[in-house]
C-alpha positions as CSV (number, residue, x, y, z in Angstrom):
1,M,97.1,73.5,83.0
2,Q,98.3,75.6,85.9
3,I,96.4,78.3,87.8
4,E,97.4,80.6,90.5
5,K,96.1,83.4,92.3
6,V,98.9,85.5,91.8
7,S,97.9,89.0,93.6
8,S,95.2,90.3,96.1
9,S,93.6,93.7,97.6
10,D,91.9,94.0,100.5
11,V,90.2,97.5,101.5
12,Y,89.8,98.3,104.8
13,G,87.6,101.0,106.5
14,I,89.1,102.8,109.6
15,T,86.7,105.1,112.0
16,I,88.9,107.3,114.3
17,D,88.3,110.6,116.1
18,D,88.2,112.9,113.2
19,Y,88.5,111.0,110.1
20,Q,87.0,108.1,108.3
21,I,89.9,106.5,106.0
22,A,89.8,104.1,103.4
23,I,93.1,102.0,103.2
24,Q,94.0,99.4,100.6
25,Y,96.6,96.5,101.2
26,H,97.7,95.3,97.7
27,N,99.8,91.9,97.7
28,E,101.9,90.6,94.1
29,S,102.9,86.8,95.5
30,N,104.4,86.2,92.0
31,V,106.8,89.2,92.5
32,N,107.2,89.5,96.1
33,Y,105.8,92.6,96.4
34,C,103.1,94.4,98.5
35,E,102.2,97.7,99.3
36,W,99.6,100.2,101.3
37,N,97.9,103.1,100.0
38,I,95.5,105.6,101.7
39,L,92.4,105.9,98.9
40,S,90.8,108.4,100.8
41,I,90.5,110.6,104.0
42,Q,87.3,112.4,105.0
43,D,86.2,114.6,108.0
44,K,83.0,113.6,110.0
45,K,80.7,115.4,107.2
46,G,82.0,113.3,104.6
47,E,84.4,115.8,102.8
48,E,87.4,114.6,101.6
49,V,90.6,115.8,103.4
50,D,93.8,116.2,102.6
51,L,97.1,116.1,105.3
52,P,100.2,117.2,105.5
53,F,102.6,114.9,104.2
54,R,103.7,113.6,107.2
55,K,100.6,113.9,109.2
56,E,99.4,111.2,106.7
57,F,102.4,109.3,106.4
58,N,102.4,109.0,110.5
59,L,98.9,107.7,110.3
60,K,99.1,105.1,107.5
61,Q,101.8,104.0,109.9
62,K,99.7,104.0,113.0
63,I,96.7,102.1,110.7
64,I,99.2,99.2,109.1
65,Q,100.7,98.3,112.7
66,K,97.1,98.0,114.2
67,I,95.6,95.9,111.3
68,S,98.5,93.7,111.6
69,E,98.3,93.0,115.5
70,L,94.9,92.6,114.8
71,E,95.6,89.8,112.1
72,E,98.0,87.9,113.9
């Protein structure tokens, strides 16, 4: 019998000046694929925030870079 873990997911909670963000990292090791997805962005009151695409993309890139630096 061969058993192997082929995927994993990690969820990170990030608090920055104006927002609380939940971001997920998903890794499929059997097909060499990974992705990051923002699950939610909330303001200080806990209400969902819908950011423009470019702002959300830039925010996600900064978060990914910071998490990568911390895990090295």
